DRENKOLTOR-468639 format. One line per field, with one value per residue (C-alpha): x, y, z. Coordinates in pm, 1 decimal, decimal comma. Example, Ala and Ser with C-alpha at 12.3 -4.5 7.8 and 13.67 -1.06 7.14 Angstrom:
east <- (1230,0:1367,0) $
north <- (-450,0:-106,0) $
up <- (780,0:714,0) $
//
This chain:
east <- (-8,9:114,0:258,8:-29,7:-290,7:-176,3:-130,1:-484,9:-620,2:-428,8:-616,2:-954,1:-986,0:-895,3:-1130,8:-1419,0:-1339,5:-1341,0:-1678,0:-1889,1:-1754,4:-1653,7:-1846,8:-2160,5:-2142,7:-2236,7:-2135,5:-1790,6:-1989,7:-2159,3:-1857,7:-1585,0:-1733,1:-1733,7:-1375,2:-1271,5:-1459,0:-1280,3:-923,6:-1030,1:-1129,4:-820,9:-602,1:-736,0:-801,5:-564,6:-270,8:-359,3:-263,1:-375,8:-691,2:-528,1:-297,7:-606,4:-776,7:-466,2:-446,8:-812,1:-778,7:-488,4:-696,8:-971,9:-697,6:-547,1:-918,5:-983,7:-677,2:-809,9:-1127,4:-945,4:-801,1:-1122,1:-1302,0:-1031,0:-1035,6:-1418,3:-1405,7:-1162,1:-1379,3:-1708,4:-1521,7:-1413,1:-1773,0:-1910,4:-1650,7:-1718,2:-1350,6:-1461,2:-1678,1:-1353,7:-1124,5:-1384,8:-1367,2:-1013,1:-967,8:-1240,4:-1047,9:-742,1:-948,4:-1307,3:-1210,2:-1261,4:-985,2:-708,9:-861,0:-828,7:-466,9:-359,8:-540,3:-521,9:-201,1:8,2:-139,3:-230,8:106,4:252,7:39,7:139,0:495,0:435,1:219,6:182,5:-72,4:-365,4:-389,1:-432,8:-743,3:-836,0:-739,8:-761,3:-1093,2:-1311,8:-1153,0:-1266,8:-1606,5:-1622,4:-1533,1:-1835,4:-1695,2:-1933,0:-1813,3:-1736,7:-1535,6:-1330,1:-1263,3:-1172,3:-909,2:-798,1:-725,6:-567,1:-287,7:-185,9:76,6:370,3:398,6:350,1:692,9:823,5:562,4:576,7:923,7:1040,6:897,2:804,4:1181,3:1354,9:1126,2:947,0:1242,2:1474,8:1297,0:1238,2:1590,1:1775,2:1641,1:1900,2:2275,1:2377,8:2205,4:2433,2:2735,5:2585,8:2558,2:2917,0:3030,9:2856,1:3052,8:2754,5:2701,9:2352,2:2204,9:2353,7:2229,3:1859,8:1914,3:2048,8:1737,9:1528,4:1679,0:1571,8:1216,2:1217,7:1334,8:1036,6:775,2:892,9:818,9:499,3:396,6:416,9:70,4:-93,1:-237,3:-372,8:-536,4:-673,4:-860,1:-952,9:-1119,0:-1316,5:-1469,1:-1518,6:-1702,7:-1855,7:-1889,2:-2213,7:-2114,0:-1900,8:-1622,0:-1264,6:-1182,9:-1272,0:-1002,2:-759,3:-788,4:-594,4:-290,8:-42,3:-128,0:-143,4:192,0:335,0:217,0:358,0:673,0:701,9:651,4:851,3:1177,2:1244,9:1129,8:1378,9:1644,1:1587,6:1610,7:1958,0:2077,4:1922,8:1814,5:1458,7:1336,7:1254,3:1142,6:758,0:815,4:1024,8:874,3:524,5:625,0:824,1:539,3:265,9:448,4:544,5:186,6:-4,4:208,1:160,1:-221,8:-261,7:-77,5:-299,2:-12,1:-197,7:-501,6:-831,9:-988,0:-1290,9:-1512,6:-1363,9:-1361,5:-1511,8:-1762,0:-1964,9:-2329,0:-2604,0:-2626,7:-2999,0:-2839,7:-2585,9:-2619,4:-2734,2:-2434,2:-2210,8:-2324,0:-2261,9:-2438,8:-2200,1:-2269,6:-2104,5:-2297,6:-2248,0:-2166,7:-2025,7:-1826,7:-2007,3:-1815,7:-1940,4:-1622,8:-1285,3:-927,6:-784,2:-484,6:-706,7:-923,6:-615,6:-445,9:-566,4:-454,9:-123,8:-117,7:-181,3:76,9:334,4:261,1:258,1:590,7:761,5:621,6:759,8:1093,1:1358,2:1586,5:1345,7:1277,5:891,7:813,2:1010,6:835,2:511,9:578,9:713,8:372,0:293,9:21,0:126,0:-2,1:265,9:217,2:-148,7:-293,4:56,8:145,3:379,5:122,4:153,3:-20,3:89,8:-61,5:93,3:-218,6:-36,0:155,4:-143,2:-265,9:-606,8:-457,2:-326,9:-664,9:-840,2:-591,9:-611,4:-984,5:-981,5:-741,4:-939,2:-1261,5:-1092,3:-913,0:-1224,1:-1448,0:-1688,2:-1998,8:-2000,6:-2329,7:-2187,5:-1872,5:-2064,0:-2268,4:-1938,5:-1841,3:-2171,5:-2195,7:-1824,8:-1921,1:-2216,8:-2040,7:-1710,7:-1968,0:-2121,6:-1768,8:-1658,9:-1890,6:-1681,6:-1343,8:-1368,9:-1414,5:-1177,0:-853,1:-903,6:-910,6:-591,5:-412,3:-526,6:-389,0:-63,3:-37,7:-93,6:255,5:349,6:87,0:103,3:86,9:427,8:333,9:444,1:190,7:-68,1:111,1:417,2:235,6:25,3:362,2:556,8:263,6:284,2:657,4:650,6:421,0:577,3:978,7:1203,3:917,0:896,2:997,3:656,4:473,6:677,0:490,9:157,2:271,0:354,7:30,5:-168,7:51,5:-56,7:-417,5:-450,0:-260,8:-341,4:14,3:297,1:525,8:378,6:387,0:777,1:819,4:623,1:785,4:1113,4:1315,5:1127,7:1147,9:1532,1:1546,1:1336,8:1592,5:1878,2:1674,1:1614,4:1974,7:1929,6:1990,2:1801,4:1799,6:1546,5:1321,5:1281,5:1228,2:956,1:812,1:810,7:650,6:364,7:308,7:247,9:4,2:-180,2:-283,7:-542,3:-738,3:-677,4:-1029,2:-967,8:-813,9:-1130,7:-1354,1:-1172,3:-1167,6:-1546,4:-1639,2:-1492,1:-1750,3:-2016,2:-2011,1:-2017,7:-2160,7:-2011,8:-1649,0:-1681,9:-1777,7:-1471,7:-1244,8:-1391,8:-1295,4:-933,1:-848,1:-738,3:-500,1:-358,0:-295,3:-119,4:72,7:200,2:246,0:457,5:706,7:718,3:778,8:1056,9:1188,3:1204,1:1376,8:1635,0:1731,1:1716,2:1896,2:2229,0:2120,3:1839,2:1920,1:1678,5:1425,2:1244,9:912,3:950,7:1050,9:742,6:494,1:638,7:625,1:257,9:163,2:354,7:186,5:-164,0:-98,6:23,9:-257,1:-519,4:-377,1:-329,1:-671,4:-877,6:-662,3:-638,0:-891,3:-672,9:-738,7:-471,8:-464,2:-178,7:-47,1:-160,3:-468,7) $
north <- (-3,5:343,7:583,8:848,7:585,5:491,7:836,5:899,1:592,2:716,1:1046,0:869,0:865,4:1223,5:1301,7:1137,6:1338,7:1648,9:1572,4:1446,6:1648,8:1973,2:2022,8:1818,9:1925,0:1597,0:1540,3:1350,2:1058,4:1006,8:1105,8:907,9:568,3:617,8:733,0:446,4:195,8:357,9:304,8:-46,8:-136,3:15,2:-157,0:-517,0:-509,0:-267,3:-273,3:-637,3:-586,8:-891,8:-877,8:-935,1:-633,6:-414,9:-550,6:-480,2:-137,0:-66,5:-203,9:42,0:314,4:244,8:229,7:563,8:713,3:594,8:785,3:1106,9:1075,1:1028,5:1369,1:1530,5:1427,1:1554,8:1886,1:1901,8:1809,9:2077,2:2349,0:2216,4:2219,1:2588,7:2666,6:2526,5:2711,8:3045,1:3063,1:3105,1:3414,3:3569,8:3487,7:3620,1:3966,3:3979,4:3975,8:4238,1:4458,4:4414,4:4499,9:4445,4:4397,5:4046,3:4094,3:4148,7:3859,7:3606,2:3689,3:3654,6:3321,4:3170,3:3281,5:3317,8:3085,3:2839,0:2824,6:2786,7:2473,9:2353,6:2406,1:2211,8:1931,4:1938,3:1673,6:1904,3:1990,8:2389,0:2314,2:2132,8:2415,9:2745,7:2652,6:2603,1:2903,2:3127,8:2975,7:3051,0:3404,0:3426,3:3358,7:3157,0:2792,3:2782,0:3083,3:2934,6:2618,9:2821,1:3028,3:2702,3:2550,8:2850,4:2893,2:2516,7:2627,3:2855,7:2655,2:2308,4:2206,9:2257,5:2134,1:1894,3:2023,0:1971,2:1617,8:1665,0:1753,1:1512,7:1243,2:1277,6:1410,9:1196,0:885,7:951,4:1016,5:790,6:533,9:567,8:545,2:760,7:1080,7:1052,5:1034,3:1340,0:1522,7:1439,0:1579,2:1923,3:1906,7:1791,9:1520,3:1362,0:1603,2:1895,5:1801,6:1793,8:2126,2:2247,9:2147,6:2280,0:2620,7:2634,5:2519,8:2815,2:3061,7:2950,5:2962,1:3296,5:3446,9:3290,7:3316,3:3696,9:3720,7:3438,7:3664,0:3904,4:3624,2:3505,8:3826,4:3889,9:3556,6:3615,7:3970,8:3841,6:3510,9:3596,6:3956,9:4159,8:4326,1:4003,9:4278,3:4194,0:4536,7:4523,4:4260,4:4422,3:4747,0:4600,5:4526,4:4693,5:4486,1:4172,2:4230,2:4321,4:4004,7:3811,0:3962,7:3937,0:3550,3:3484,6:3679,6:3485,3:3175,8:3208,1:3298,0:3000,2:2787,7:2939,1:2913,1:2624,3:2407,5:2258,0:2183,0:2551,2:2774,8:2746,0:2721,8:3047,8:3233,1:3195,4:3276,0:3579,4:3686,3:3647,5:3836,7:4125,7:4151,8:4145,6:4421,0:4609,2:4557,0:4661,7:4989,5:5046,6:5003,8:4936,5:4838,1:5005,7:5252,7:5128,2:5299,3:5134,5:4801,5:4511,8:4290,7:3998,1:4072,0:3982,4:3587,0:3602,1:3695,2:3436,8:3180,9:2824,6:2673,1:2890,9:2743,7:2396,4:2193,0:2336,4:2671,5:2867,5:2938,0:3263,6:3089,4:3294,2:3140,3:3039,8:3316,4:3559,5:3643,0:3472,6:3636,6:3630,7:3433,4:3138,4:3144,3:3097,3:2853,7:2562,1:2664,1:2747,8:2403,1:2248,0:2446,5:2355,4:1999,7:1973,9:2135,7:1945,1:1603,3:1685,5:1842,5:1568,9:1722,5:1631,7:1282,5:1312,8:1219,7:894,4:801,8:861,4:696,2:385,8:221,9:127,1:-74,6:-262,9:-495,7:-578,3:-732,6:-722,4:-1034,7:-1134,4:-843,6:-549,1:-318,9:-264,5:-45,7:115,8:341,2:545,7:637,7:824,4:1042,9:1140,8:1520,0:1370,3:1235,3:1583,6:1761,4:1498,5:1533,8:1920,4:1908,0:1678,9:1940,6:2226,3:2053,5:2088,5:2414,8:2614,1:2447,8:2335,2:2150,6:1788,9:1789,8:2049,4:1857,6:1545,3:1742,0:1832,6:1470,9:1352,2:1648,0:1551,2:1202,3:1274,0:1530,3:1256,5:991,7:1200,8:1256,8:888,4:812,5:1019,5:948,1:558,9:583,7:856,1:733,2:384,9:516,0:716,6:385,0:179,4:466,5:468,1:90,6:-2,9:-128,5:-483,0:-591,8:-848,6:-600,1:-477,4:-96,5:184,9:266,6:523,9:820,1:783,3:645,2:994,3:1184,9:982,2:1078,9:1447,0:1450,4:1335,9:1630,3:1915,6:1825,3:2119,9:2316,3:2067,1:2313,3:2484,4:2152,1:1986,8:2194,3:2083,6:1696,5:1739,9:1921,9:1650,5:1405,0:1580,6:1619,3:1271,5:1127,9:1411,1:1468,8:1664,7:1417,0:1130,6:1319,9:1378,4:1030,5:905,8:1190,8:1317,3:1060,4:1110,1:1462,7:1439,1:1211,9:1453,5:1740,2:1532,7:1425,1:1773,7:1885,1:2127,6:2122,9:1841,3:1998,9:2265,1:2026,0:1835,8:2184,5:2242,8:1909,1:2002,5:2343,0:2187,7:1929,3:2192,6:2362,8:2048,1:2049,6:2319,0:2108,4:1762,5:1608,2:1428,5:1747,2:1958,6:1663,9:1674,3:2051,0:2053,6:1795,4:2004,7:2267,9:2038,0:2141,6:1793,0:1738,6:2086,1:1988,2:2045,4:2402,3:2450,1:2314,1:2527,0:2804,2:2695,8:2576,3:2925,9:2990,5:2648,5:2737,2:3061,6:2876,4:2604,0:2820,0:3113,9:2861,0:2685,0:3001,0:3103,7:2743,0:2784,5:3117,0:2993,5:2666,7:2784,9:3136,4:3034,1:2910,0:3164,5:3469,4:3662,7:3662,2:3325,0:3187,1:3175,5:3558,1:3629,7:3434,7:3591,6:3943,2:3860,2:3736,8:4030,5:4288,0:4143,0:4162,0:4526,7:4648,0:4492,8:4669,4:4992,6:4974,5:4866,6:4930,6:5305,5:5378,8:5469,7:5199,1:5273,3:5510,2:5679,3:5478,5:5622,2:5788,6) $
up <- (4,4:-96,6:157,6:67,9:119,4:450,0:544,1:456,1:622,4:938,3:932,4:941,3:1333,1:1340,6:1065,1:1242,3:1570,2:1343,8:1141,4:1424,6:1731,5:1606,9:1274,5:1367,3:1726,6:1874,1:2230,2:2294,7:2457,5:2102,4:1879,3:2047,4:2013,4:1626,1:1659,1:1851,6:1637,4:1329,8:1483,1:1582,7:1220,2:1083,7:1329,9:1280,6:901,7:753,3:970,3:1067,1:1440,1:1667,4:1825,0:2157,0:2113,5:2013,2:2332,2:2534,6:2383,2:2485,6:2821,1:2888,1:2757,1:3036,2:3286,2:3185,7:3168,2:3511,0:3638,3:3446,2:3611,0:3934,7:3890,1:3767,1:4082,5:4286,6:4141,7:4143,1:4503,3:4599,4:4426,3:4600,3:4933,6:4871,0:4790,8:5101,5:5319,1:5174,3:5057,0:4707,9:4789,1:4959,6:4666,0:4415,3:4629,5:4641,3:4273,2:4263,2:4488,8:4245,5:3951,3:3859,2:3495,4:3371,5:3110,0:3378,5:3609,6:3334,1:3248,5:3608,7:3669,3:3347,0:3204,2:3509,5:3787,8:3531,9:3387,0:3754,7:3812,8:3468,6:3561,8:3874,8:3779,7:3389,1:3236,1:3219,1:3568,6:3497,7:3365,3:3697,7:3900,6:3697,8:3513,1:3819,1:4004,5:3702,8:3720,2:4086,2:4011,3:3781,3:3439,3:3198,3:3234,5:2831,2:2861,3:3149,0:2965,4:2653,1:2866,6:3017,6:2691,5:2522,1:2795,2:2736,3:2503,6:2618,8:2960,6:2853,1:2715,8:3047,4:3240,1:3532,2:3579,3:3226,8:3161,7:2791,8:2730,4:2989,9:2942,5:2607,1:2373,5:2577,2:2521,6:2169,1:2056,7:2291,7:2074,7:1831,7:1927,2:1652,7:1790,6:2086,5:1857,8:1685,8:2023,6:2107,7:1794,2:1906,7:2225,9:2452,9:2688,9:2684,4:2958,5:2790,4:2445,4:2591,6:2745,4:2425,7:2251,6:2545,8:2490,5:2131,1:2240,7:2482,2:2226,2:1985,4:2285,2:2411,0:2084,0:2022,5:2377,7:2345,6:2207,4:2407,5:2680,1:2379,5:2221,0:2539,1:2639,8:2272,1:2249,9:2579,1:2459,9:2097,6:2197,1:2554,2:2585,1:2557,0:2243,0:2077,2:2031,0:1957,0:1992,1:2370,1:2422,8:2207,9:2400,1:2724,3:2466,9:2701,4:3012,6:2791,3:2639,3:2982,1:3134,3:2855,2:2867,1:3269,1:3200,9:2889,3:2986,6:3286,8:3127,1:2862,8:3111,4:3317,0:3028,5:2929,7:3289,6:3448,7:3189,0:3103,1:3466,0:3549,7:3262,8:3330,3:3716,3:3733,5:3470,1:3597,0:3964,1:3856,2:3610,5:3867,9:4153,7:3907,6:3724,0:4058,8:4205,9:3872,9:3852,9:4210,5:4131,4:3845,5:3584,0:3250,1:3416,4:3284,9:3531,2:3731,6:3493,5:3177,9:3356,0:3139,4:3253,1:3122,2:3037,3:3320,9:3348,5:3220,2:2881,6:2866,2:2562,7:2726,6:2602,7:2811,2:3145,4:3297,6:3565,7:3810,1:3927,1:4199,3:4530,8:4718,7:5030,9:5337,2:5612,7:5908,9:6114,3:5870,9:5703,7:5609,1:5558,4:5212,6:5324,8:5467,3:5171,5:4946,4:5171,9:5000,2:4664,1:4827,0:4973,1:4639,0:4447,8:4726,2:4743,4:4363,6:4346,1:4632,0:4463,6:4121,3:4160,4:4131,8:4351,9:4641,4:4763,0:4805,1:4430,0:4455,2:4779,4:4627,4:4313,9:4508,2:4520,4:4165,4:4033,0:3741,5:3464,6:3247,2:2907,2:2906,2:2730,7:2650,9:2435,5:2442,7:2582,1:2971,6:3215,7:3551,6:3794,3:4073,0:4288,7:4541,8:4295,2:4074,8:4122,7:4227,8:4539,2:4635,4:4562,0:4791,6:5068,8:5042,0:5042,6:5356,9:5513,8:5413,2:5573,8:5906,6:5854,0:5729,1:5991,4:5727,5:5859,8:5790,4:5609,1:5360,5:5320,0:5234,2:4997,2:4817,1:4799,7:4647,2:4401,2:4304,4:4223,4:4007,5:3777,3:3772,0:3669,0:3372,7:3263,9:3236,8:2932,4:2714,0:2862,0:2825,2:2469,4:2390,1:2575,7:2432,0:2089,4:2147,2:2269,1:1977,7:1735,3:1918,5:1959,2:1580,9:1496,2:1478,0:1259,2:994,2:741,3:836,1:836,3:1075,8:1355,1:1248,4:1372,4:1195,2:868,3:899,0:916,7:646,3:400,6:490,6:458,4:100,0:18,8:182,1:118,1:206,6:381,0:662,5:925,3:865,1:899,8:1189,0:1490,4:1332,8:1344,3:1690,3:1753,6:1607,1:1818,7:2131,5:2034,2:1976,1:2253,4:2502,5:2624,5:2455,6:2643,4:2455,8:2122,9:2180,4:2245,0:1919,4:1693,2:1821,1:1633,7:1323,7:1335,7:1369,0:1081,9:874,5:953,1:842,2:525,7:406,7:502,3:793,9:1176,9:1317,7:1666,8:1534,0:1394,8:1726,7:1895,0:1662,7:1743,1:2114,7:2067,6:1838,5:2080,4:2343,7:2112,1:2056,3:2407,0:2328,3:2082,8:2260,2:2300,8:2637,9:2790,9:2687,6:2813,9:3158,8:3161,1:3065,2:3319,5:3607,9:3541,3:3416,2:3086,2:2921,3:2554,5:2448,0:2387,7:1997,0:2062,2:2295,8:2015,7:1742,4:1975,1:2038,1:1687,6:1542,0:1849,2:1791,4:1428,1:1526,7:1777,2:1538,8:1233,4:1379,2:1542,7:1209,8:1027,1:1272,2:1234,1:846,0:873,3:1123,6:951,7:580,1:664,1:559,5:204,3:127,7:324,0:554,6:284,7:252,4:301,0:677,5:720,6:509,8:723,6:1038,0:892,1:797,0:1136,4:1305,5:1069,2:1146,1:1505,9:1476,1:1254,4:1488,9:1807,5:1634,8:1483,9:1758,2:2075,0:2061,6:2336,3:2671,9:2911,0:3208,8:3487,6:3654,6:3924,9:4270,6:4146,8) $
//
């Protein structure tokens, strides 16, 4: 069978998702079983994968889905606990005291606080923390989920203390001993080589990430504002760019001086401190008269709200201090950080208890779960601590558990089909037909078509991998070696191509079905997953296209000079951003500090 035919066939499970979930707006609980069926039929009858291997991959998918549901449950439980204690009311008032402007709030919570959670835990945890917090502050559920998806870009490649690089790229490239020789020729040991690639990843992210907060606020005002106005988002461009640079500059410095473990952690922490102080002083912040707010709830579209609605509960004492209200989130962040940093022993202790199912049904597919290490365990532990710390009545706390269990059960229908589809898709090698597994077959077909333009396409391959697999780390595992080989095949620096893979893999989280399902479940928005993906696909295209254009410019500069397809694309994207800002962002929205 030809490479082109195999590539088209490999695309069918993804096309099924696009048609039924995104275009026809089916809920994931209906669309994903069709996608799973498509992947299974292809695996059995085209790739000729043994039935037991398909079953093993499906079982592994169910196990992974259960771990995701565990995380979802923990996140929902923590949200409900904070509601019942009255902490959420205090947090909401705290943000209002900084500024009532929703545009500023979403940048601080989603872009900066969400990035910190990503740097600590990774694996979609920001959506589990930041999304319900936004809903608790009065954001429409769909707006909160959209925000949570859009920011899963810049911070992701260095999420979970650098796991997508240190595990994903490392695992992918170390499969070929010749690459270690290549690294030695450049004068690097293996860890130095990974840090070298990581720095290139950080450069691309730092440039592309500059516009993410502006895209974020513009999406919120355009799709969820009373006036459906793009301009209302662009009017806070000064604050958005300031918040972007406050994160990306220390992010890049950390990649240069410290390596791949700390860019997101240090970048987000520095940015959070700088931006909150600036916002309190009114720097680049709209005046109270110009503050942007959502329309009244009775005017919201029914698609915007989920089954989980924030309750305006006051602490039984009548009030709660801001520090006490925030203490559960501070505790979550502290525990996530302490258990994820490799320099500390706590992560190893928690991972020591591992439930394994090796060689499921005598195949090469294995499953393992580390229950104590999962973020869901931390959420539950913090919830129990909060029960005592905030003196929540037992009856109210029981209500939190029952509500959380009901919402999690509703999310299970979609996830038990979504994740097995992913596992069948990934584990489709080794069949009697002798074909590469579906993701590689798909990439091979695209490579034949694009040739020397591969740097522009490379991030999209990484993005598709992450969108399907639900993980930048897994995407890097699948495609890093392929991307390195492609770089050598077209005669350019292969480390830049691997860096483009990692950046695209981060961007793919924006449109990942099971990430969207998980984030939607946390706020009770199940069945609307396709609507969310339609809102995030344009930011995804931007975040894959700009690094791809930069990559093309960098790798072909020596042969073509500055003027090439990459520089033209970069100039077009930059000119579009400048035009929109100058055209729609002219209205003054800042006040003099101290007034």
